C-alpha positions as CSV (number, residue, x, y, z in Angstrom):
1,M,-24.4,16.7,-85.4
2,K,-27.2,15.1,-83.2
3,N,-28.3,13.3,-86.0
4,S,-24.6,11.5,-86.2
5,I,-24.0,11.1,-82.7
6,F,-27.3,9.2,-82.7
7,A,-26.5,6.8,-85.6
8,I,-23.3,6.4,-83.7
9,I,-25.1,5.5,-80.8
10,I,-27.3,3.2,-82.4
11,V,-24.5,1.3,-84.7
12,A,-22.7,0.8,-81.4
13,T,-25.8,-1.0,-79.6
14,I,-26.6,-3.1,-82.5
15,A,-23.1,-4.2,-82.6
16,I,-22.8,-4.7,-78.9
17,C,-26.3,-6.9,-79.2
18,F,-24.7,-9.0,-82.1
19,T,-21.1,-9.8,-79.9
20,G,-23.4,-10.6,-77.3
21,C,-25.1,-13.2,-78.9
22,C,-22.4,-14.5,-81.1
23,N,-20.3,-15.2,-77.7
24,K,-22.4,-17.5,-76.1
25,T,-21.3,-20.6,-74.7
26,K,-23.9,-23.8,-74.9
27,L,-24.0,-25.8,-71.7
28,Y,-24.8,-29.6,-71.7
29,D,-27.2,-30.9,-69.1
30,S,-25.1,-34.1,-69.2
31,A,-21.9,-36.0,-70.6
32,D,-24.4,-38.0,-72.6
33,A,-25.6,-34.6,-74.1
34,F,-22.7,-33.7,-74.9
35,V,-22.2,-36.9,-77.1
36,E,-25.2,-36.7,-78.8
37,E,-24.5,-33.5,-80.3
38,A,-20.9,-34.9,-81.0
39,L,-22.7,-37.7,-82.8
40,L,-24.4,-35.0,-85.3
41,T,-21.0,-34.3,-87.1
42,T,-19.5,-37.4,-86.8
43,T,-19.4,-40.8,-88.9
44,G,-19.7,-44.2,-87.3
45,I,-18.2,-47.3,-88.7
46,S,-19.1,-51.2,-87.8
47,V,-16.6,-53.4,-86.6
48,Q,-17.3,-55.4,-89.7
49,D,-16.2,-52.8,-91.8
50,V,-13.0,-52.1,-89.3
51,K,-11.9,-55.6,-89.9
52,A,-12.4,-55.4,-93.5
53,I,-9.9,-52.2,-93.9
54,T,-7.4,-54.0,-91.3
55,D,-7.2,-57.3,-93.4
56,T,-6.8,-55.2,-96.7
57,A,-6.3,-51.7,-96.3
58,E,-2.8,-49.9,-96.2
59,N,-3.4,-46.5,-95.5
60,Y,-4.9,-45.8,-92.2
61,L,-4.7,-45.0,-88.3
62,L,-6.4,-47.1,-85.8
63,L,-6.3,-45.2,-82.6
64,D,-7.3,-46.5,-78.9
65,V,-8.2,-43.3,-77.1
66,R,-8.6,-45.6,-73.7
67,E,-6.0,-45.3,-70.7
68,P,-2.8,-47.2,-71.1
69,N,-4.3,-49.5,-68.2
70,E,-7.5,-50.4,-70.3
71,H,-5.4,-50.8,-73.5
72,H,-2.5,-53.0,-72.5
73,P,-5.1,-56.0,-71.6
74,G,-6.5,-56.2,-74.9
75,Y,-6.6,-53.7,-78.0
76,I,-7.3,-54.1,-81.6
77,P,-4.5,-55.5,-83.9
78,G,-2.4,-52.8,-85.3
79,S,-3.9,-49.9,-82.9
80,V,-2.1,-47.4,-81.3
81,N,-2.6,-46.2,-77.8
82,L,-3.4,-42.5,-77.9
83,P,-5.5,-41.5,-74.7
84,R,-8.3,-39.2,-75.3
85,G,-6.7,-36.7,-72.5
86,V,-3.6,-35.9,-74.7
87,I,-5.3,-36.6,-78.0
88,E,-4.8,-32.7,-79.2
89,F,-1.5,-32.5,-78.0
90,N,0.1,-35.3,-79.6
91,I,-2.1,-36.0,-82.9
92,G,0.0,-33.2,-84.6
93,D,3.5,-33.9,-82.7
94,Q,6.3,-35.0,-85.0
95,E,8.4,-36.5,-82.2
96,Y,5.4,-38.3,-80.8
97,W,4.9,-40.1,-83.9
98,D,8.8,-40.8,-84.7
99,S,8.8,-42.3,-81.0
100,K,6.0,-44.7,-82.4
101,F,8.1,-45.1,-85.7
102,L,4.6,-44.1,-87.6
103,Y,4.2,-41.1,-89.6
104,L,2.7,-38.3,-88.8
105,P,-1.0,-38.3,-89.7
106,L,-1.8,-36.1,-92.8
107,K,-5.2,-33.7,-92.4
108,D,-7.2,-36.1,-95.0
109,D,-5.7,-39.6,-93.7
110,L,-8.3,-41.9,-92.6
111,I,-8.3,-42.3,-88.8
112,I,-10.3,-44.5,-86.8
113,V,-11.0,-43.8,-83.2
114,Y,-12.4,-46.4,-80.5
115,C,-12.7,-46.6,-76.8
116,K,-14.3,-49.2,-74.6
117,K,-17.8,-48.5,-75.8
118,G,-18.0,-45.9,-78.1
119,K,-18.5,-42.2,-76.6
120,R,-15.1,-41.2,-75.5
121,G,-14.4,-42.3,-79.6
122,I,-17.3,-40.6,-80.6
123,L,-16.0,-37.0,-78.8
124,V,-12.3,-37.9,-79.9
125,A,-13.4,-37.8,-83.7
126,A,-15.7,-34.6,-83.1
127,T,-12.4,-33.3,-81.7
128,L,-10.1,-34.2,-84.8
129,Q,-12.3,-33.0,-87.0
130,K,-12.4,-29.6,-85.4
131,M,-8.9,-29.8,-85.4
132,G,-9.1,-30.1,-89.5
133,Y,-9.0,-33.8,-89.9
134,T,-11.2,-34.3,-92.6
135,N,-11.6,-38.8,-92.6
136,V,-12.1,-39.2,-89.1
137,K,-14.5,-42.6,-88.0
138,Y,-15.3,-43.8,-84.6
139,I,-15.8,-47.8,-84.1
140,E,-19.5,-48.1,-83.3
141,G,-19.8,-50.0,-80.1
142,G,-16.2,-49.4,-79.5
143,Y,-13.5,-52.3,-78.4
144,K,-16.7,-53.9,-76.8
145,K,-18.3,-54.7,-79.8
146,W,-15.2,-55.7,-81.3
147,E,-14.4,-58.2,-78.7
148,M,-17.8,-59.6,-79.1
149,A,-17.9,-59.9,-82.9
150,Y,-13.9,-61.1,-82.7
151,P,-13.2,-63.0,-79.5
152,N,-10.1,-64.3,-81.0
153,D,-8.8,-61.2,-83.0
154,Y,-7.1,-58.9,-80.2
155,D,-3.7,-58.2,-79.1
156,H,-2.5,-57.7,-75.8
157,E,0.8,-56.5,-73.6
158,E,2.6,-58.1,-70.8
159,V,2.7,-55.1,-68.4
160,G,4.7,-55.4,-64.7
161,G,3.0,-54.8,-61.6
162,E,-0.6,-54.7,-60.8
163,V,-3.4,-53.9,-63.3
164,E,-5.2,-50.9,-62.4
165,E,-9.0,-50.3,-62.5
166,E,-10.7,-49.4,-65.4
167,V,-11.3,-45.5,-66.3
168,G,-14.5,-44.4,-67.1
169,G,-16.5,-46.9,-68.6
170,C,-17.8,-45.5,-71.6
């Protein structure tokens, strides 16, 4: 009897130790450390490769994950503005894509994401992968790199009112 109680206590102690170790959340010293870890699981794509895809390919989704006030003054032609703050909620929402007159992206579709300089794009690529999207890439250097490589190849939208300040800068 004592041996079975002793065995139960040992098994319970081991179980508590393992569950305690498995539930630890990693903490980051900075946003850059968070981005560095996301880089380990994401794939970048050059602006030259993106240009080739946008000029020749039919099946891809180009997402600008900047805020709308950053998107309107200039964006890569054919991109859809879906800010990082709502990506998890809208990427799989049929009504959202219907409102854009686009199809709901499939889990294996090529999705290329970009932001101003690249860091938000990296984080979105990692997030989409965690959500089961298997063919996600971020543009290395973001929109700034595109703007430098293709200064005359961008679109913009006229919006009323004052232009707001930039958000983030990443």
